[in-house]
MIDOSE-1310 file (N, C-alpha, C; in nm, 2 decimals, decimal comma, always signed):
residues 190
mdql	+5,61/-3,07/-13,65/+5,62/-2,94/-13,58/+5,51/-2,85/-13,61; +5,45/-2,85/-13,74/+5,34/-2,77/-13,77/+5,22/-2,79/-13,69; +5,20/-2,92/-13,65/+5,08/-2,95/-13,57/+5,10/-2,89/-13,43; +5,22/-2,90/-13,38/+5,25/-2,84/-13,25/+5,23/-2,69/-13,25
dele	+5,28/-2,63/-13,35/+5,26/-2,48/-13,37/+5,11/-2,45/-13,38; +5,04/-2,53/-13,45/+4,89/-2,50/-13,47/+4,82/-2,52/-13,34; +4,86/-2,62/-13,26/+4,80/-2,65/-13,13/+4,83/-2,53/-13,03; +4,95/-2,49/-13,03/+4,99/-2,38/-12,95/+4,91/-2,25/-12,99
krvn	+4,89/-2,23/-13,11/+4,82/-2,11/-13,16/+4,67/-2,12/-13,11; +4,61/-2,24/-13,12/+4,48/-2,26/-13,08/+4,46/-2,23/-12,93; +4,56/-2,29/-12,85/+4,56/-2,27/-12,71/+4,57/-2,12/-12,67; +4,66/-2,05/-12,74/+4,68/-1,91/-12,72/+4,55/-1,83/-12,75
elvs	+4,48/-1,87/-12,86/+4,36/-1,80/-12,89/+4,25/-1,83/-12,79; +4,24/-1,95/-12,74/+4,15/-1,99/-12,64/+4,17/-1,91/-12,51; +4,30/-1,91/-12,47/+4,33/-1,84/-12,34/+4,30/-1,69/-12,36; +4,33/-1,63/-12,47/+4,30/-1,49/-12,50/+4,15/-1,46/-12,49
eltg	+4,07/-1,55/-12,55/+3,93/-1,53/-12,55/+3,87/-1,55/-12,41; +3,92/-1,65/-12,33/+3,88/-1,67/-12,20/+3,92/-1,55/-12,11; +4,04/-1,50/-12,13/+4,08/-1,39/-12,05/+3,99/-1,27/-12,08; +3,96/-1,24/-12,21/+3,87/-1,14/-12,24/+3,73/-1,15/-12,17
iier	+3,68/-1,27/-12,17/+3,55/-1,30/-12,11/+3,55/-1,27/-11,96; +3,66/-1,33/-11,90/+3,67/-1,31/-11,75/+3,69/-1,16/-11,71; +3,77/-1,09/-11,79/+3,79/-0,95/-11,76/+3,66/-0,87/-11,78; +3,59/-0,90/-11,88/+3,46/-0,83/-11,90/+3,36/-0,86/-11,79
lrkd	+3,36/-0,99/-11,75/+3,27/-1,02/-11,63/+3,31/-0,95/-11,51; +3,44/-0,95/-11,48/+3,50/-0,88/-11,36/+3,46/-0,73/-11,36; +3,47/-0,67/-11,48/+3,44/-0,53/-11,49/+3,29/-0,51/-11,47; +3,21/-0,59/-11,54/+3,06/-0,58/-11,52/+3,02/-0,60/-11,38
iadt	+3,08/-0,70/-11,31/+3,05/-0,72/-11,17/+3,09/-0,61/-11,08; +3,21/-0,55/-11,10/+3,25/-0,44/-11,02/+3,17/-0,32/-11,05; +3,13/-0,29/-11,17/+3,05/-0,18/-11,21/+2,91/-0,19/-11,15; +2,85/-0,31/-11,16/+2,72/-0,33/-11,11/+2,71/-0,34/-10,96
enev	+2,82/-0,39/-10,90/+2,82/-0,40/-10,75/+2,80/-0,27/-10,69; +2,86/-0,16/-10,74/+2,84/-0,03/-10,68/+2,71/+0,03/-10,71; +2,64/-0,01/-10,82/+2,51/+0,04/-10,85/+2,39/-0,03/-10,79; +2,41/-0,16/-10,77/+2,29/-0,24/-10,73/+2,31/-0,29/-10,59
sfnq	+2,21/-0,26/-10,51/+2,20/-0,31/-10,37/+2,06/-0,37/-10,34; +2,06/-0,49/-10,30/+1,93/-0,54/-10,26/+1,86/-0,46/-10,15; +1,95/-0,40/-10,07/+1,89/-0,32/-9,96/+1,82/-0,20/-10,01; +1,86/-0,14/-10,13/+1,79/-0,04/-10,19/+1,65/-0,08/-10,23
vkei	+1,64/-0,20/-10,29/+1,51/-0,26/-10,33/+1,42/-0,27/-10,21; +1,48/-0,32/-10,10/+1,40/-0,34/-9,98/+1,35/-0,20/-9,93; +1,43/-0,10/-9,93/+1,39/+0,03/-9,88/+1,28/+0,09/-9,97; +1,29/+0,07/-10,10/+1,19/+0,12/-10,19/+1,06/+0,05/-10,16
ehti	+1,07/-0,09/-10,14/+0,95/-0,16/-10,11/+0,88/-0,12/-9,98; +0,96/-0,09/-9,88/+0,91/-0,04/-9,75/+0,84/+0,10/-9,77; +0,90/+0,18/-9,85/+0,84/+0,31/-9,88/+0,71/+0,29/-9,95; +0,70/+0,20/-10,05/+0,58/+0,18/-10,12/+0,47/+0,13/-10,02
nrlk	+0,51/+0,04/-9,93/+0,41/-0,02/-9,83/+0,36/+0,09/-9,74; +0,46/+0,18/-9,70/+0,42/+0,29/-9,61/+0,32/+0,38/-9,68; +0,34/+0,41/-9,80/+0,25/+0,50/-9,88/+0,11/+0,43/-9,89; +0,11/+0,30/-9,92/-0,02/+0,23/-9,93/-0,09/+0,23/-9,80
rrgl	-0,02/+0,20/-9,69/-0,08/+0,20/-9,56/-0,15/+0,34/-9,52; -0,09/+0,44/-9,57/-0,14/+0,58/-9,54/-0,25/+0,62/-9,64; -0,27/+0,53/-9,74/-0,37/+0,56/-9,84/-0,33/+0,66/-9,94; -0,19/+0,68/-9,95/-0,14/+0,77/-10,05/-0,11/+0,70/-10,18
pvpp	-0,12/+0,77/-10,29/-0,09/+0,71/-10,42/+0,06/+0,68/-10,43; +0,10/+0,56/-10,49/+0,24/+0,53/-10,51/+0,28/+0,58/-10,65; +0,38/+0,67/-10,65/+0,42/+0,72/-10,79/+0,47/+0,60/-10,88; +0,42/+0,60/-11,00/+0,46/+0,49/-11,09/+0,61/+0,48/-11,11
elna	+0,68/+0,60/-11,09/+0,83/+0,60/-11,11/+0,89/+0,51/-11,00; +0,83/+0,52/-10,88/+0,89/+0,44/-10,76/+0,87/+0,29/-10,79; +0,76/+0,25/-10,84/+0,74/+0,11/-10,88/+0,84/+0,07/-10,99; +0,86/+0,16/-11,09/+0,95/+0,13/-11,20/+1,09/+0,12/-11,15
lkin	+1,13/+0,21/-11,06/+1,26/+0,20/-11,00/+1,29/+0,07/-10,93; +1,19/+0,03/-10,85/+1,20/-0,10/-10,77/+1,22/-0,21/-10,87; +1,14/-0,22/-10,98/+1,15/-0,33/-11,07/+1,29/-0,32/-11,14; +1,33/-0,20/-11,18/+1,46/-0,19/-11,25/+1,58/-0,24/-11,16
llsd	+1,57/-0,19/-11,03/+1,68/-0,23/-10,94/+1,68/-0,38/-10,91; +1,56/-0,44/-10,90/+1,55/-0,58/-10,88/+1,60/-0,66/-11,00; +1,57/-0,61/-11,11/+1,62/-0,67/-11,24/+1,77/-0,66/-11,24; +1,83/-0,54/-11,21/+1,97/-0,52/-11,21/+2,04/-0,61/-11,11
hely	+1,97/-0,63/-10,99/+2,03/-0,72/-10,89/+2,03/-0,86/-10,93; +1,93/-0,91/-11,00/+1,92/-1,04/-11,05/+2,03/-1,06/-11,16; +2,05/-0,96/-11,24/+2,15/-0,97/-11,35/+2,29/-0,98/-11,28; +2,31/-0,90/-11,18/+2,44/-0,90/-11,10/+2,47/-1,04/-11,05
kerv	+2,36/-1,10/-10,98/+2,38/-1,24/-10,93/+2,41/-1,34/-11,04; +2,35/-1,32/-11,15/+2,37/-1,41/-11,27/+2,52/-1,40/-11,32; +2,57/-1,28/-11,32/+2,71/-1,25/-11,36/+2,80/-1,32/-11,26; +2,78/-1,30/-11,14/+2,86/-1,36/-11,03/+2,86/-1,51/-11,05
dlyr	+2,74/-1,57/-11,07/+2,73/-1,71/-11,08/+2,81/-1,76/-11,20; +2,79/-1,69/-11,31/+2,87/-1,73/-11,43/+3,02/-1,72/-11,41; +3,06/-1,62/-11,34/+3,21/-1,60/-11,31/+3,25/-1,72/-11,23; +3,18/-1,76/-11,13/+3,22/-1,87/-11,05/+3,22/-2,00/-11,12
kiqe	+3,12/-2,02/-11,21/+3,11/-2,14/-11,29/+3,24/-2,15/-11,38; +3,27/-2,04/-11,44/+3,39/-2,04/-11,53/+3,52/-2,08/-11,45; +3,53/-2,02/-11,33/+3,64/-2,05/-11,24/+3,64/-2,20/-11,21; +3,53/-2,26/-11,17/+3,52/-2,40/-11,13/+3,56/-2,49/-11,25
rigg	+3,50/-2,45/-11,36/+3,53/-2,54/-11,48/+3,68/-2,53/-11,52; +3,73/-2,41/-11,52/+3,88/-2,40/-11,55/+3,96/-2,47/-11,45; +3,92/-2,46/-11,32/+3,99/-2,53/-11,22/+3,98/-2,68/-11,23; +3,87/-2,72/-11,28/+3,85/-2,87/-11,30/+3,94/-2,92/-11,41
llqr	+3,95/-2,83/-11,52/+4,04/-2,87/-11,63/+4,19/-2,88/-11,58; +4,23/-2,78/-11,50/+4,36/-2,77/-11,45/+4,40/-2,89/-11,36; +4,29/-2,94/-11,29/+4,32/-3,05/-11,20/+4,32/-3,19/-11,26; +4,30/-3,19/-11,39/+4,31/-3,32/-11,46/+4,45/-3,37/-11,47
gqgg	+4,47/-3,49/-11,44/+4,61/-3,55/-11,44/+4,66/-3,58/-11,58; +4,77/-3,65/-11,58/+4,82/-3,69/-11,71/+4,73/-3,79/-11,78; +4,73/-3,79/-11,91/+4,65/-3,89/-11,98/+4,50/-3,85/-11,98; +4,46/-3,74/-11,93/+4,32/-3,70/-11,93/+4,24/-3,76/-11,82
tikg	+4,30/-3,83/-11,73/+4,22/-3,89/-11,62/+4,22/-3,80/-11,50; +4,12/-3,80/-11,43/+4,11/-3,71/-11,31/+4,17/-3,79/-11,20; +4,27/-3,73/-11,14/+4,34/-3,79/-11,03/+4,27/-3,78/-10,89; +4,17/-3,69/-10,89/+4,10/-3,68/-10,77/+4,16/-3,58/-10,67
nknl	+4,27/-3,51/-10,71/+4,33/-3,42/-10,62/+4,25/-3,29/-10,61; +4,25/-3,23/-10,49/+4,18/-3,11/-10,47/+4,28/-2,99/-10,46; +4,24/-2,89/-10,52/+4,34/-2,77/-10,53/+4,38/-2,73/-10,39; +4,29/-2,70/-10,30/+4,32/-2,64/-10,17/+4,39/-2,74/-10,09
edyl	+4,33/-2,86/-10,07/+4,38/-2,96/-9,98/+4,51/-3,03/-10,03; +4,52/-3,06/-10,16/+4,63/-3,14/-10,21/+4,75/-3,06/-10,26; +4,72/-2,93/-10,31/+4,82/-2,85/-10,37/+4,86/-2,73/-10,28; +4,76/-2,64/-10,26/+4,80/-2,51/-10,20/+4,84/-2,53/-10,06
ipvi	+4,77/-2,59/-9,97/+4,80/-2,60/-9,83/+4,94/-2,67/-9,81; +4,96/-2,79/-9,88/+5,09/-2,85/-9,86/+5,21/-2,77/-9,91; +5,19/-2,70/-10,02/+5,30/-2,62/-10,07/+5,33/-2,50/-9,98; +5,22/-2,44/-9,93/+5,24/-2,32/-9,84/+5,31/-2,37/-9,71
rlmw	+5,27/-2,48/-9,66/+5,33/-2,53/-9,53/+5,48/-2,56/-9,56; +5,51/-2,62/-9,67/+5,65/-2,66/-9,70/+5,73/-2,53/-9,71; +5,67/-2,43/-9,78/+5,75/-2,30/-9,79/+5,76/-2,23/-9,66; +5,66/-2,24/-9,57/+5,67/-2,18/-9,44/+5,77/-2,26/-9,36
dgld	+5,80/-2,39/-9,39/+5,90/-2,47/-9,32/+6,04/-2,45/-9,37; +6,05/-2,36/-9,47/+6,19/-2,32/-9,52/+6,22/-2,37/-9,66; +6,14/-2,44/-9,73/+6,17/-2,48/-9,87/+6,14/-2,37/-9,96; +6,22/-2,35/-10,07/+6,18/-2,26/-10,17/+6,06/-2,31/-10,25
hkaa	+6,00/-2,23/-10,33/+5,88/-2,28/-10,41/+5,91/-2,39/-10,50; +6,03/-2,39/-10,56/+6,06/-2,50/-10,66/+6,07/-2,63/-10,59; +6,14/-2,64/-10,47/+6,15/-2,76/-10,40/+6,01/-2,81/-10,34; +5,93/-2,71/-10,30/+5,80/-2,75/-10,25/+5,71/-2,80/-10,37
frri	+5,72/-2,74/-10,48/+5,65/-2,79/-10,60/+5,69/-2,93/-10,63; +5,82/-2,95/-10,64/+5,88/-3,09/-10,67/+5,83/-3,19/-10,57; +5,83/-3,16/-10,44/+5,79/-3,26/-10,34/+5,65/-3,29/-10,36; +5,56/-3,20/-10,38/+5,42/-3,22/-10,39/+5,39/-3,30/-10,53
aqkl	+5,46/-3,26/-10,63/+5,45/-3,33/-10,76/+5,48/-3,48/-10,74; +5,59/-3,51/-10,67/+5,63/-3,65/-10,65/+5,52/-3,72/-10,56; +5,48/-3,65/-10,46/+5,38/-3,71/-10,37/+5,25/-3,75/-10,44; +5,20/-3,66/-10,53/+5,07/-3,67/-10,59/+5,09/-3,74/-10,73
dvry	+5,21/-3,77/-10,77/+5,23/-3,83/-10,90/+5,18/-3,75/-11,01; +5,21/-3,62/-11,01/+5,17/-3,53/-11,12/+5,30/-3,45/-11,16; +5,28/-3,38/-11,27/+5,39/-3,30/-11,32/+5,42/-3,18/-11,23; +5,54/-3,13/-11,23/+5,58/-3,01/-11,16/+5,49/-2,89/-11,21
ntvs	+5,47/-2,88/-11,34/+5,39/-2,77/-11,39/+5,25/-2,78/-11,34; +5,19/-2,90/-11,31/+5,06/-2,91/-11,26/+5,05/-2,84/-11,12; +5,15/-2,87/-11,04/+5,15/-2,81/-10,90/+5,17/-2,66/-10,92; +5,26/-2,61/-11,00/+5,29/-2,47/-11,02/+5,16/-2,40/-11,07
sqct	+5,09/-2,46/-11,16/+4,96/-2,40/-11,21/+4,86/-2,40/-11,10; +4,85/-2,50/-11,02/+4,75/-2,50/-10,91/+4,77/-2,39/-10,81; +4,90/-2,35/-10,80/+4,93/-2,25/-10,69/+4,94/-2,11/-10,75; +4,94/-2,10/-10,88/+4,94/-1,96/-10,94/+4,82/-1,93/-11,02
rald	+4,81/-2,00/-11,13/+4,70/-1,97/-11,22/+4,56/-1,99/-11,16; +4,55/-2,09/-11,08/+4,42/-2,12/-11,01/+4,38/-2,00/-10,92; +4,48/-1,93/-10,87/+4,46/-1,81/-10,78/+4,47/-1,68/-10,86; +4,50/-1,69/-10,99/+4,51/-1,57/-11,07/+4,63/-1,49/-11,02
ltmd	+4,74/-1,56/-10,99/+4,86/-1,49/-10,94/+4,98/-1,52/-11,03; +5,08/-1,43/-11,04/+5,20/-1,47/-11,10/+5,28/-1,54/-11,00; +5,39/-1,60/-11,04/+5,48/-1,68/-10,95/+5,53/-1,58/-10,84; +5,58/-1,46/-10,88/+5,63/-1,37/-10,79/+5,52/-1,33/-10,68
efir	+5,40/-1,30/-10,73/+5,29/-1,27/-10,64/+5,26/-1,38/-10,54; +5,26/-1,50/-10,59/+5,24/-1,62/-10,51/+5,34/-1,63/-10,40; +5,47/-1,62/-10,44/+5,58/-1,63/-10,34/+5,57/-1,51/-10,24; +5,54/-1,39/-10,28/+5,53/-1,28/-10,19/+5,41/-1,30/-10,09
qves	+5,30/-1,35/-10,14/+5,18/-1,37/-10,06/+5,21/-1,48/-9,95; +5,28/-1,58/-10,00/+5,31/-1,69/-9,90/+5,41/-1,64/-9,80; +5,51/-1,57/-9,84/+5,61/-1,52/-9,74/+5,55/-1,42/-9,64; +5,45/-1,33/-9,69/+5,39/-1,23/-9,60/+5,27/-1,29/-9,52
ksiv	+5,24/-1,42/-9,56/+5,12/-1,49/-9,50/+4,99/-1,43/-9,54; +4,99/-1,33/-9,63/+4,86/-1,27/-9,68/+4,79/-1,37/-9,77; +4,86/-1,48/-9,81/+4,80/-1,59/-9,89/+4,68/-1,65/-9,81; +4,68/-1,65/-9,68/+4,57/-1,70/-9,60/+4,44/-1,63/-9,63
dllk	+4,45/-1,49/-9,63/+4,33/-1,41/-9,66/+4,28/-1,43/-9,80; +4,37/-1,45/-9,89/+4,33/-1,48/-10,03/+4,26/-1,61/-10,04; +4,31/-1,71/-9,97/+4,25/-1,84/-9,98/+4,11/-1,84/-9,92; +4,10/-1,76/-9,81/+3,96/-1,75/-9,74/+3,86/-1,69/-9,84
hkyp	+3,91/-1,59/-9,92/+3,82/-1,52/-10,01/+3,79/-1,62/-10,13; +3,89/-1,69/-10,17/+3,87/-1,78/-10,29/+3,79/-1,90/-10,26; +3,80/-1,95/-10,13/+3,74/-2,07/-10,09/+3,65/-2,04/-9,97; +3,53/-1,98/-9,99/+3,45/-1,93/-9,88/+3,36/-2,04/-9,81
gqhe	+3,36/-2,16/-9,86/+3,28/-2,26/-9,81/+3,32/-2,30/-9,66; +3,23/-2,34/-9,58/+3,25/-2,37/-9,44/+3,36/-2,47/-9,43; +3,36/-2,58/-9,50/+3,46/-2,69/-9,49/+3,60/-2,63/-9,53; +3,60/-2,55/-9,63/+3,73/-2,50/-9,68/+3,79/-2,40/-9,58
leli	+3,70/-2,31/-9,52/+3,75/-2,22/-9,42/+3,80/-2,29/-9,30; +3,73/-2,39/-9,25/+3,78/-2,47/-9,14/+3,91/-2,53/-9,17; +3,93/-2,58/-9,29/+4,05/-2,65/-9,33/+4,17/-2,54/-9,33; +4,14/-2,43/-9,39/+4,24/-2,32/-9,39/+4,29/-2,28/-9,25
kael	+4,19/-2,26/-9,16/+4,22/-2,22/-9,02/+4,30/-2,33/-8,95; +4,26/-2,46/-8,97/+4,33/-2,57/-8,91/+4,47/-2,59/-8,96; +4,49/-2,58/-9,09/+4,62/-2,61/-9,15/+4,71/-2,49/-9,15; +4,65/-2,37/-9,17/+4,74/-2,25/-9,19/+4,72/-2,15/-9,08
gr	+4,63/-2,18/-8,98/+4,61/-2,08/-8,87/+4,53/-1,96/-8,91; +4,52/-1,86/-8,83/+4,45/-1,74/-8,85/+4,30/-1,76/-8,88
């Protein structure tokens, strides 16, 4: 039992650390998003070019501002990329089947859409999770995790979003790729 307690402690520490990293990235992205706009960099560049065309001196502060904004914009993009990589890697870990082998199931196609459709057809979430778990030969908890943790939702939030159909907008935001968007529209409408 001591080994199990130690394992649980390590998992809790890892989850806590990952949560801290993710929250810090989210905050940094939100803070930087309001401050950094590539359009601002373009406007400054246009202003510099206009000054040069007119033969006027370009204030060094304007060039420095352009470089700082460009640097901030690149840093913002790097943070967003890191955030997405973390999500993809964690999602990949969650999609691993029993025994550490990858079953090849895709979160959107194999878990979320089928569960949502079953719930829209009248099943409660537990029955929908059980049905998909049997179909995919995975554990009930795997299906539950793919529908909640992978979307950063609690069970109650997931159920509310499915019932109100606002889950469709969340999926479109979470899976912005062309193939995924077409799949969402084809399977869930809207």
